[in-house]
Residue, then its C-alpha position, 0 to 999 in steps of 0.5 A: m792876265t790875257k787882259l792885261v796886254p791889251a790893255a797896255i798894249l791900248a795905252a802905249v798907243l794913246a801915249v805914242s799918239g799923243c806927242q802928233m795930235t793937235d790941240t783939238e785932237r787931243t782935248i777931244v781923246g783926252g775927254a772920251a777917255g775922261a768919260g770912259a773912265g767916269l762910266a768904268v767907275s760908276n759901273l764899278l761902283g754899282a751906281n744908279t743911272n742919275w748918278t752913271i750920267i753925272g760921273t761920265v760927265a763928269g769925267a769928260t770934263a776932267g779928262s778935257l782940262l788934262a788934256r789941256n793943261t798938259q799941253t801949255g805946262q801948266c798945272a792948277y795949285a790949291r793955296g789951303d785957303g780953298t783958292y787956286y792958282e797957275a804954275p808950271c808943273r812939277 
């Protein structure tokens, strides 16, 4: 329980501060948060060094793209045949 409170406070601060960030700042924070998440998941799964690096880079990429998409309001949707299209997020 004692670890949950600081995590909740940090999440709330990041959510509120996201409203006042520039596009570049939002992308940097998204990339850093994604990298942290990728690193945490890799460590939780006991991955070796190579997989940890791949997980961290993949998380940073996903976080940057997610941050960029929240700014434009566009999301990517799968058609089912292996292709994707962009449309306003639902």
